[in-house]
C-alpha positions, 0 to 999 in steps of 0.5 A: 740139344737143350741141356747138353754142354756143347763144348767137346773140350773141357777145361780145368775151370769148367764146372764138372770137367773131367780129368784126363784119366777120367776122360780116357776111362770113359773112352775105353767104354767105347772100345767094348762096343766097337764096331759101332752100329752102321750109320753111327759116326761116333760117340762123344762124351761131354762132361759137366754138371747137370741142372742140380749141380751134380757131376754128369756126363752126356753120352752123345750118339752122332748119326747121319741125318735121316728123316725116316730112320728104320726101327732097326737103326733106332733100336741099335742106337738105343742098345748102344747108348744103354750099354755104354750107360750101363758101363758107366753105372758099373764103373762106380763113377759118380757122374749121372749119364744122360743120353742124347742123339745128334745128326750130321 
């Protein structure tokens, strides 16, 4: 997807990279939402800077490839993504959360 950093592993020299503690805190958000909705394989966090140079996190919901997903499936993905995004806002993080969906 355009605008989403593609590297799952952030290094110390990557602009906007997350510290190990910060990355763990973000993954703890996911534990609040387990089990994941049916057909959602996993959620990935990708840390970096957005186009303005501000710290950001991309919440990427990875689901199965379906050319005609049901409304229920789409609604479940939207709810999950928005719930995780709300957790990030409530945490006081200075990262702006963006949401993306990828299929495999």
